[in-house]
C-alpha positions as CSV (number, residue, x, y, z in Angstrom):
1,M,-17.2,-4.1,-21.5
2,K,-17.7,-5.4,-18.1
3,V,-14.4,-5.7,-15.9
4,L,-13.9,-7.1,-12.5
5,F,-10.6,-6.6,-10.7
6,V,-10.1,-8.7,-7.9
7,R,-7.9,-8.1,-4.7
8,F,-9.0,-9.4,-1.2
9,S,-6.1,-7.9,1.2
10,S,-4.4,-6.1,2.6
11,L,-4.7,-2.5,3.1
12,G,-1.8,-1.1,1.4
13,D,-2.2,-3.9,-1.5
14,I,-5.3,-2.7,-2.2
15,I,-4.8,0.9,-2.1
16,L,-2.1,0.1,-5.1
17,T,-4.6,-1.2,-7.3
18,T,-6.6,2.0,-7.6
19,G,-4.3,3.7,-9.7
20,V,-4.2,0.9,-12.0
21,I,-8.3,1.0,-12.1
22,R,-8.1,4.7,-12.8
23,K,-5.6,4.3,-15.8
24,F,-7.9,1.2,-17.3
25,K,-10.9,3.7,-17.0
26,E,-8.9,6.3,-18.6
27,L,-8.1,3.9,-21.5
28,F,-11.5,2.5,-21.9
29,P,-13.8,5.3,-20.5
30,D,-16.8,3.3,-21.8
31,A,-16.1,0.2,-19.9
32,E,-17.6,-0.7,-16.5
33,A,-14.9,-1.2,-13.8
34,D,-16.0,-3.3,-10.4
35,V,-13.7,-4.5,-7.7
36,L,-14.0,-7.5,-5.6
37,T,-12.6,-7.4,-1.9
38,Y,-12.9,-8.3,1.7
39,A,-15.5,-6.4,3.2
40,P,-13.3,-4.2,5.8
41,Y,-11.4,-2.9,2.8
42,A,-14.5,-1.8,0.6
43,D,-14.2,2.0,1.9
44,V,-10.9,2.2,0.0
45,F,-12.9,2.2,-3.3
46,R,-15.6,4.8,-1.9
47,G,-15.7,8.2,-3.7
48,L,-13.9,6.9,-6.6
49,P,-15.5,8.0,-9.6
50,F,-13.7,5.3,-12.0
51,V,-15.0,2.3,-9.8
52,N,-18.5,1.5,-10.9
53,R,-19.4,-1.1,-8.0
54,V,-17.8,-3.0,-5.1
55,L,-18.4,-6.5,-4.7
56,E,-17.8,-7.3,-0.9
57,H,-17.0,-10.7,0.8
58,N,-16.9,-11.0,4.3
59,K,-14.4,-13.5,5.4
60,K,-16.3,-14.6,8.6
61,D,-19.1,-15.9,6.2
62,G,-17.0,-18.7,5.0
63,I,-16.5,-20.2,1.4
64,I,-20.2,-21.0,1.1
65,S,-21.1,-17.4,1.0
66,Y,-18.1,-16.8,-1.0
67,F,-19.2,-19.3,-3.7
68,S,-23.0,-17.8,-3.6
69,L,-21.8,-14.4,-4.1
70,I,-19.6,-15.3,-7.3
71,Q,-22.4,-17.5,-8.8
72,K,-24.9,-14.4,-8.5
73,E,-22.7,-11.5,-9.6
74,T,-19.8,-12.7,-11.8
75,E,-21.6,-14.0,-14.7
76,E,-21.8,-11.1,-16.9
77,Y,-18.2,-10.0,-17.1
78,D,-15.9,-9.9,-20.1
79,H,-12.6,-9.9,-18.1
80,I,-11.5,-10.6,-14.7
81,F,-8.2,-9.4,-13.4
82,D,-6.8,-11.5,-10.8
83,L,-4.6,-8.9,-8.8
84,H,-4.1,-11.4,-5.9
85,G,-3.2,-14.7,-7.2
86,K,-4.8,-16.6,-4.2
87,L,-7.0,-19.8,-4.4
88,L,-9.9,-17.7,-3.5
89,S,-9.5,-15.5,-6.7
90,M,-8.0,-18.1,-8.8
91,F,-11.2,-19.9,-8.2
92,L,-12.8,-17.5,-10.6
93,R,-10.9,-19.0,-13.7
94,F,-12.9,-22.0,-13.3
95,H,-16.2,-20.7,-12.6
96,A,-16.8,-17.3,-14.6
97,Q,-17.3,-17.0,-18.1
98,A,-15.1,-14.0,-18.6
99,D,-11.6,-14.3,-19.9
100,Y,-9.3,-14.7,-16.6
101,H,-6.0,-12.9,-16.1
102,K,-3.7,-13.1,-13.5
103,Y,-0.6,-10.8,-12.5
104,V,3.0,-12.2,-12.0
105,K,3.8,-11.8,-8.5
106,D,7.3,-12.9,-8.8
107,S,7.4,-14.6,-5.2
108,A,10.0,-16.8,-6.1
109,A,12.5,-14.2,-7.3
110,R,11.9,-12.0,-4.2
111,R,12.8,-15.0,-1.9
112,R,15.7,-16.1,-4.2
113,F,16.9,-12.5,-3.7
114,V,16.9,-12.5,0.0
115,K,18.6,-15.8,0.4
116,T,21.1,-15.1,-2.5
117,R,21.2,-11.5,-3.4
118,K,20.8,-12.9,-7.1
119,H,18.8,-10.1,-8.6
120,D,16.2,-10.8,-11.1
121,P,15.0,-7.9,-13.7
122,R,11.5,-8.5,-12.7
123,L,12.4,-6.9,-9.1
124,D,13.1,-3.8,-11.0
125,L,9.2,-3.4,-11.4
126,H,6.8,-1.7,-9.2
127,V,3.9,-3.5,-8.1
128,V,1.5,-1.3,-9.7
129,Q,3.6,-1.9,-13.1
130,K,2.9,-5.6,-12.6
131,Y,-0.7,-5.0,-11.8
132,F,-1.0,-3.3,-14.9
133,E,0.7,-5.9,-17.3
134,P,-2.2,-8.1,-17.6
135,I,-4.2,-5.0,-19.1
136,A,-1.5,-4.2,-21.3
137,Q,-1.0,-7.7,-22.7
138,T,-4.7,-8.1,-23.2
139,F,-5.8,-5.1,-24.9
140,N,-2.3,-4.5,-26.5
141,V,-1.7,-0.9,-24.9
142,P,1.9,0.3,-23.9
143,M,2.9,0.3,-20.2
144,P,2.2,3.6,-18.6
145,E,4.8,5.6,-16.7
146,L,4.8,5.1,-13.1
147,E,3.3,8.3,-11.8
148,E,0.4,7.7,-14.2
149,L,-0.2,4.6,-12.1
150,R,0.1,6.3,-8.8
151,P,-2.7,5.0,-6.3
152,V,-5.6,7.5,-5.4
153,L,-8.0,7.6,-2.6
154,F,-10.8,10.1,-2.0
155,S,-11.1,12.3,1.2
156,D,-12.7,15.5,1.7
157,A,-11.0,16.4,5.0
158,R,-9.1,20.0,5.3
159,S,-5.5,19.8,5.8
160,V,-3.6,21.7,8.6
161,A,-0.3,22.7,7.1
162,K,1.9,22.1,10.4
163,H,0.4,18.9,11.2
164,V,2.4,15.6,10.4
165,L,1.2,12.1,10.7
166,V,3.3,9.9,12.1
167,H,3.0,5.9,11.7
168,P,5.9,4.1,13.0
169,F,4.1,1.1,13.4
170,A,3.9,-2.0,11.3
171,S,2.9,-5.6,11.2
172,R,6.4,-6.9,11.8
173,Y,8.9,-5.8,14.2
174,T,11.8,-5.2,11.9
175,K,9.6,-2.8,9.8
176,T,8.6,-0.7,12.9
177,Y,10.5,2.7,13.7
178,P,12.1,2.5,17.1
179,Y,12.6,6.2,17.7
180,A,8.9,7.2,17.7
181,G,9.2,9.3,21.0
182,E,12.4,10.9,20.0
183,L,11.3,11.9,16.6
184,A,8.0,13.5,18.1
185,E,10.1,15.8,20.1
186,L,12.1,16.8,17.2
187,L,9.2,17.9,15.2
188,I,7.9,19.6,17.7
189,E,11.3,21.3,18.1
190,N,11.1,22.2,14.3
191,G,7.4,23.8,14.6
192,Y,5.7,20.7,13.8
193,M,2.6,19.0,15.5
194,P,3.0,15.4,15.5
195,V,-0.3,13.5,14.9
196,F,0.0,9.8,15.8
197,A,-2.6,7.4,14.1
198,G,-3.0,3.9,13.0
199,D,-3.0,0.4,15.1
200,G,-0.5,1.0,17.7
201,K,0.7,3.2,20.8
202,A,1.8,6.6,20.8
203,P,4.7,7.8,22.9
204,D,4.4,9.5,26.0
205,V,5.3,12.8,24.6
206,K,3.7,16.0,25.8
207,G,2.4,18.1,22.9
208,I,1.4,15.3,20.4
209,I,-2.2,14.7,19.2
210,D,-2.9,10.9,19.7
211,R,-5.2,9.1,17.4
212,T,-4.0,5.9,17.6
213,G,-6.2,2.8,18.2
214,K,-8.7,0.7,15.7
215,S,-10.6,3.1,13.7
216,K,-12.7,3.0,10.3
217,I,-10.9,2.8,7.2
218,R,-12.5,6.0,6.2
219,D,-11.9,7.7,9.2
220,F,-8.0,6.7,8.9
221,F,-7.9,8.1,5.6
222,D,-9.9,11.5,6.8
223,T,-6.9,11.6,9.6
224,I,-4.3,11.6,6.9
225,A,-5.8,13.9,4.5
226,S,-6.1,16.4,7.6
227,C,-2.5,16.4,7.9
228,G,0.3,18.6,5.8
229,A,2.7,16.0,5.6
230,V,3.4,12.1,6.7
231,I,6.0,10.1,8.1
232,S,5.3,6.3,7.9
233,S,6.8,3.0,8.1
234,D,6.9,0.6,5.2
235,S,2.9,-0.3,6.0
236,G,-0.3,0.5,4.4
237,P,-0.6,4.1,5.6
238,L,2.5,4.9,3.7
239,H,0.5,4.1,0.6
240,A,-2.5,5.8,1.6
241,A,-0.2,8.7,2.2
242,V,0.8,8.4,-1.6
243,A,-2.7,8.1,-2.9
244,L,-3.6,11.1,-0.9
245,K,-0.9,13.0,-2.8
246,K,0.6,14.2,0.7
247,P,4.4,15.1,1.2
248,T,5.7,11.7,2.4
249,V,8.5,10.4,4.3
250,G,8.8,6.6,4.1
251,I,11.0,4.9,6.6
252,F,12.3,1.3,5.2
253,G,14.3,-0.7,7.6
254,S,14.4,-4.4,6.7
255,T,12.7,-4.2,3.4
256,T,14.2,-2.7,0.3
257,K,12.8,-1.5,-3.3
258,D,13.3,-4.8,-4.5
259,F,10.1,-6.1,-3.3
260,G,8.2,-3.8,-5.6
261,F,6.4,-1.7,-2.9
262,Y,8.7,1.1,-2.7
263,P,7.0,4.4,-2.8
264,S,8.7,5.6,-6.1
265,F,6.5,8.5,-6.7
266,S,6.7,12.3,-6.9
267,G,6.6,13.9,-3.5
268,V,7.9,11.2,-1.5
269,K,11.5,10.7,0.3
270,V,12.7,7.4,1.5
271,V,15.0,7.2,4.3
272,E,17.1,4.0,4.4
273,D,20.6,3.0,5.1
274,N,22.0,1.0,2.1
275,S,25.1,0.4,3.7
276,V,23.6,-2.5,5.9
277,E,24.8,-5.6,4.1
278,C,22.2,-7.8,5.8
279,R,19.2,-6.1,4.4
280,P,16.8,-7.3,3.3
281,C,16.5,-10.1,5.9
282,D,12.9,-11.4,4.8
283,V,10.3,-10.2,2.0
284,H,7.9,-9.4,4.8
285,G,9.9,-8.4,7.6
286,L,10.6,-10.5,10.9
287,E,9.5,-10.5,14.3
288,A,13.1,-10.0,15.5
289,C,16.5,-8.8,14.0
290,P,18.0,-12.1,13.1
291,K,21.6,-10.4,13.5
292,G,20.7,-9.2,17.1
293,H,21.7,-5.3,15.9
294,F,18.7,-4.0,14.1
295,D,21.0,-1.5,12.3
296,C,18.9,-1.2,9.3
297,M,16.5,1.1,11.7
298,K,18.6,2.2,14.4
299,R,20.8,4.1,12.1
300,L,17.8,5.9,10.8
301,T,18.2,8.6,13.5
302,P,15.2,11.2,13.9
303,D,17.4,13.8,12.6
304,K,17.6,12.2,9.3
305,V,13.7,11.6,9.0
306,V,13.0,15.5,10.1
307,E,15.8,16.4,7.4
308,A,13.8,14.3,4.8
309,L,10.7,16.1,5.6
310,K,12.2,19.4,5.3
311,S,13.3,18.7,1.9
312,L,9.9,18.3,0.9
């Protein structure tokens, strides 16, 4: 049996597919599990023994290149599991001869929850469970425990216990941690070495290690793996830390577990303030606090973050 899993972006979403593919391979060890993704994210799957092959589409090459790729490479699959649900992936339903299966995003339920606070039971499912649903339905297998679907990454970097990777950055302002400098100082006071990494600017604090800036995904994973623990905003590096089994503190401001990306795995603590009534204010985060106070993040002072780290 040959199976193709499809997820084009973004980094965190792609990382979260890895545990699902691993579980599939565990259930069907004789199957070949391939992946189709955007070229920059292919390194997510490097070194993972349960992934047979990675098909890469370079977005810059345009739609004609994509059509050529799938015409050449997708004819022999028995099943295609679309874990993205965008036009680019749904086109496979009409082109490939394989049985096509798409996961349910529940986008409308999430948006409705933000606007009305009406909670759909589907929002209690983690996204990795939603990724696994079409597999369970297709092959009549039970839904695994959440920990069995934990994402996984490969790195052979050696870990330094007192190094703590700090990633306060995010794609949206309301998911960005505002006390990066104060947190770095408090970590140093408590005997830790803060290592700042990611696409952002490290605070001007003496004694930190600054590895921020653009880097290859594989190098970034190795940086995470080289640290004894991780502190991260709700972003892709948070899921990378979970996949690398690092003791992890997740900082959640404007987003909540109702969106399915909460790091509900062992060895993870989440710092958040559920008394802030206006959160969540958006499914993906916003470029400014709509209320102007940003309490969802400003109440998460560095002492609370360090306390969570120590508890791990």
